[in-house]
N, C-alpha and C positions, 0 to 999 in steps of 0.2 A: 504494500500500500504506500509506504513512504519511499519515494524515489529521491535520488539526489537531485540537487538543483540543476546540475549540468544535464542530466537525463531528461528532466522536465522541460528545460529550454530546448533541447533537441526535438523532443516530441512536439512542442508548441510551434517550433519553426517549420517542421514538416507539415503539420496541419495547416498552418497559415499559408504556405506556398500553394497548397492544393486549393484553398479557398480563393486566393488571389488569381489563380489561373482560370477559375470558373467565373470570376467577376469581370473578366476583360470586356471592354466596350464592344458593342456590336458594330459591325462595319457601317460607316457613315454613307448616307445616300449622296450621290453626286448632285451638286447644285445645278439648277436649271439656268442656262444662259440663254437669254432671249435677245435676239438681235432686232432692234427697232430702227426703222428709218427715221430720218429727221422729220418727215411729215407726221409720222405717228407720234413722235415726241411733242411736236407743236400742238397736235390735237389734244394730247393728254394735258398739256399745260393750259389749254384753252385760249391760245393766242388768236385763233381764227373765229372766235365767237362774236356775236353782235354786242355792241356796247350801247346801252340805252340810258337815257337820262330823263329826268323830269323837266317838262317845260311848263309854261304858264297854264294855270288851271289844272295841274296834276296830270296832264297827258304825257305819255312816254314819247320821246323823240329819239330817232336813231342818229348816232354820231358817225 
């Protein structure tokens, strides 16, 4: 029942290495690389949208 400290440490080290091998990270998924054209990027930023402003009487006017 009573083991020497050295034997206990050896046993602990062996058990720990087995556990660490099981805990290895799963393989990571490759990142998606999406190639966007400049036109797509401009559309996403909203540069080609209408710009409206309020005129007299609360009516919307196109700029």
